PAVOZA-777396 format. One record per residue (C-alpha): residue number from 1; x, y, z. Coordinates in nm, 2 decimals, padded with zeros to 4 digits. Each point is the difference from the previous one (the first is absolute). Layout:
N
- NUM; X; Y; Z $
...
REM end
This chain:
191
- 1; -11.23; -11.88; -06.21 $
- 2; 00.37; -00.07; 00.10 $
- 3; -00.06; -00.41; -00.07 $
- 4; -00.13; 00.09; -00.35 $
- 5; 00.32; 00.20; -00.05 $
- 6; 00.22; -00.28; 00.13 $
- 7; -00.16; -00.28; -00.19 $
- 8; 00.03; 00.26; -00.35 $
- 9; 00.38; 00.06; 00.13 $
- 10; 00.08; -00.38; -00.02 $
- 11; -00.25; -00.06; -00.29 $
- 12; 00.25; 00.20; -00.22 $
- 13; 00.31; -00.13; 00.14 $
- 14; -00.10; -00.37; -00.09 $
- 15; -00.13; 00.09; -00.33 $
- 16; 00.35; 00.15; -00.10 $
- 17; 00.18; -00.32; 00.15 $
- 18; 00.22; -00.16; -00.26 $
- 19; 00.12; -00.29; 00.16 $
- 20; -00.13; -00.30; 00.18 $
- 21; -00.06; 00.01; 00.35 $
- 22; 00.29; -00.17; 00.21 $
- 23; -00.06; -00.14; 00.35 $
- 24; 00.14; 00.15; 00.32 $
- 25; 00.35; -00.08; 00.07 $
- 26; -00.07; -00.11; 00.36 $
- 27; -00.23; -00.24; -00.12 $
- 28; 00.21; -00.14; -00.29 $
- 29; 00.30; -00.02; 00.22 $
- 30; -00.21; -00.16; 00.30 $
- 31; -00.24; -00.22; -00.23 $
- 32; 00.14; -00.33; 00.16 $
- 33; -00.18; 00.10; 00.31 $
- 34; -00.36; -00.01; -00.18 $
- 35; -00.23; -00.29; 00.07 $
- 36; -00.07; -00.26; -00.25 $
- 37; -00.36; 00.10; -00.01 $
- 38; -00.25; 00.24; 00.16 $
- 39; -00.15; 00.37; -00.06 $
- 40; 00.23; 00.31; -00.07 $
- 41; -00.10; 00.35; -00.04 $
- 42; 00.19; 00.22; -00.21 $
- 43; -00.13; 00.33; 00.19 $
- 44; 00.03; 00.34; -00.21 $
- 45; 00.12; -00.21; -00.29 $
- 46; 00.06; 00.22; -00.25 $
- 47; 00.04; -00.17; -00.34 $
- 48; 00.07; -00.31; 00.21 $
- 49; 00.32; -00.14; -00.04 $
- 50; 00.01; -00.16; 00.37 $
- 51; -00.36; -00.14; -00.05 $
- 52; 00.11; -00.17; -00.34 $
- 53; 00.29; -00.16; 00.20 $
- 54; -00.23; -00.11; 00.29 $
- 55; -00.24; -00.15; -00.28 $
- 56; 00.28; -00.16; -00.20 $
- 57; 00.10; -00.18; 00.31 $
- 58; -00.35; -00.16; 00.05 $
- 59; -00.12; 00.23; 00.31 $
- 60; -00.38; 00.09; -00.08 $
- 61; 00.07; 00.38; 00.02 $
- 62; -00.19; 00.32; -00.02 $
- 63; 00.14; 00.32; -00.11 $
- 64; -00.14; 00.34; 00.09 $
- 65; 00.05; 00.35; -00.12 $
- 66; -00.17; 00.34; -00.02 $
- 67; 00.07; 00.03; -00.37 $
- 68; -00.24; -00.17; -00.22 $
- 69; 00.27; 00.07; -00.31 $
- 70; 00.22; -00.22; 00.21 $
- 71; -00.25; -00.27; 00.08 $
- 72; -00.10; -00.06; -00.36 $
- 73; 00.37; -00.01; -00.09 $
- 74; 00.04; -00.27; 00.25 $
- 75; -00.29; -00.22; -00.09 $
- 76; 00.13; -00.01; -00.37 $
- 77; 00.35; -00.10; 00.12 $
- 78; -00.16; -00.27; 00.27 $
- 79; -00.21; -00.16; -00.27 $
- 80; 00.01; -00.39; 00.14 $
- 81; 00.16; 00.08; 00.33 $
- 82; -00.18; -00.03; 00.33 $
- 83; -00.01; 00.38; 00.06 $
- 84; -00.31; 00.18; 00.06 $
- 85; 00.06; 00.38; -00.09 $
- 86; -00.21; 00.30; 00.17 $
- 87; -00.02; 00.35; 00.01 $
- 88; -00.03; 00.08; 00.36 $
- 89; 00.09; 00.27; 00.22 $
- 90; 00.20; -00.20; 00.26 $
- 91; 00.01; 00.32; 00.26 $
- 92; -00.41; -00.01; -00.01 $
- 93; -00.03; -00.38; -00.04 $
- 94; 00.31; -00.15; 00.17 $
- 95; 00.04; -00.39; -00.01 $
- 96; -00.21; -00.20; 00.22 $
- 97; 00.16; -00.15; 00.33 $
- 98; 00.16; -00.36; -00.02 $
- 99; -00.07; -00.04; -00.40 $
- 100; 00.34; -00.01; -00.17 $
- 101; 00.32; -00.26; 00.05 $
- 102; 00.22; 00.28; -00.19 $
- 103; -00.06; 00.38; -00.02 $
- 104; 00.27; 00.18; -00.23 $
- 105; -00.01; 00.37; 00.01 $
- 106; 00.23; 00.25; -00.21 $
- 107; 00.08; 00.34; -00.01 $
- 108; -00.30; 00.11; 00.20 $
- 109; -00.02; 00.14; 00.31 $
- 110; -00.34; 00.06; 00.22 $
- 111; 00.13; -00.06; 00.38 $
- 112; -00.37; -00.03; 00.10 $
- 113; -00.05; -00.27; -00.22 $
- 114; 00.27; -00.23; 00.13 $
- 115; -00.18; -00.12; 00.29 $
- 116; -00.24; -00.10; -00.24 $
- 117; 00.25; -00.18; -00.23 $
- 118; 00.18; -00.17; 00.32 $
- 119; -00.37; -00.13; 00.09 $
- 120; -00.07; -00.15; -00.34 $
- 121; 00.22; -00.25; 00.03 $
- 122; -00.04; -00.34; 00.11 $
- 123; 00.16; -00.15; 00.30 $
- 124; 00.36; -00.06; -00.17 $
- 125; -00.08; 00.22; -00.29 $
- 126; 00.29; 00.20; -00.13 $
- 127; 00.02; 00.40; -00.11 $
- 128; 00.24; 00.10; -00.25 $
- 129; 00.02; 00.40; 00.00 $
- 130; 00.24; 00.21; -00.20 $
- 131; -00.03; 00.39; -00.01 $
- 132; 00.19; 00.30; 00.02 $
- 133; 00.18; 00.14; 00.27 $
- 134; 00.12; 00.35; 00.11 $
- 135; 00.37; -00.07; -00.01 $
- 136; 00.09; -00.01; -00.34 $
- 137; 00.29; 00.03; -00.24 $
- 138; -00.23; 00.18; -00.32 $
- 139; -00.32; 00.12; -00.06 $
- 140; -00.17; -00.35; -00.11 $
- 141; -00.34; -00.02; 00.15 $
- 142; -00.28; 00.27; 00.15 $
- 143; 00.10; 00.34; 00.08 $
- 144; -00.16; 00.03; 00.30 $
- 145; 00.10; -00.16; 00.38 $
- 146; -00.34; -00.10; 00.02 $
- 147; 00.06; -00.28; -00.24 $
- 148; 00.34; -00.10; 00.13 $
- 149; 00.08; -00.22; 00.31 $
- 150; 00.23; 00.12; 00.26 $
- 151; 00.30; -00.23; 00.09 $
- 152; -00.13; -00.32; 00.14 $
- 153; -00.35; 00.12; -00.02 $
- 154; -00.14; -00.31; -00.19 $
- 155; 00.13; -00.21; 00.29 $
- 156; -00.23; 00.24; 00.23 $
- 157; -00.30; -00.01; -00.22 $
- 158; -00.02; -00.41; 00.05 $
- 159; 00.10; -00.03; 00.36 $
- 160; -00.19; -00.32; 00.03 $
- 161; 00.16; -00.19; -00.28 $
- 162; 00.30; -00.20; -00.01 $
- 163; 00.26; 00.14; -00.20 $
- 164; 00.13; -00.27; -00.25 $
- 165; 00.21; 00.25; -00.19 $
- 166; 00.06; 00.38; 00.01 $
- 167; 00.25; 00.22; -00.22 $
- 168; 00.03; 00.39; 00.00 $
- 169; 00.35; 00.11; -00.09 $
- 170; -00.08; 00.36; 00.03 $
- 171; 00.31; 00.19; -00.12 $
- 172; 00.25; -00.21; 00.16 $
- 173; 00.36; -00.14; -00.19 $
- 174; 00.01; 00.05; -00.37 $
- 175; -00.30; 00.19; -00.11 $
- 176; 00.03; -00.14; -00.36 $
- 177; -00.06; -00.35; 00.09 $
- 178; -00.28; -00.19; 00.18 $
- 179; -00.35; 00.07; 00.07 $
- 180; -00.08; 00.37; 00.04 $
- 181; -00.30; 00.21; 00.09 $
- 182; -00.21; -00.28; 00.11 $
- 183; -00.07; -00.25; 00.28 $
- 184; -00.09; -00.34; -00.03 $
- 185; -00.18; -00.19; 00.28 $
- 186; -00.12; -00.40; -00.01 $
- 187; -00.17; -00.07; 00.30 $
- 188; -00.23; -00.24; 00.14 $
- 189; -00.34; -00.05; 00.19 $
- 190; 00.06; -00.20; 00.31 $
- 191; -00.19; -00.35; -00.01 $
REM end
């Protein structure tokens, strides 16, 4: 029942979307770390902006989301690209171990899923993760703490991965500038 309510909520949101999807900032700003070829997953992809970027870079890409509305829209945008879009409940059907060279997760947080995400990376595989944090300068993002990261929590959720990039500015300094309300991580599965 809860799963259906959640799917309906996101279907409505994606039906109302006006602008094309954007790739996550953590992926765009660190795209120089991407491999030249391999397999990629945009997990809980929404309208698939990150999946499209990964496919455009030549990676064989999968994009999974709970919302069939989002997946249908992504399939239309991905015509001709190496992208497989699939309606999938990632909490009940997490990625298989050792399957992907790149995994991208944006604005989605299920702490129990993190061990599956790390295990799904091949040796040398990269995780690009960006989501909302508890320490924030405005009301952007989810209203409940359950879906927000504590300070440095993103690092703690992936303890066995090597950190290549991390950013969480919190409320330090000039709050009108910088990357606020979210944390970013790029981490690598050791070889």
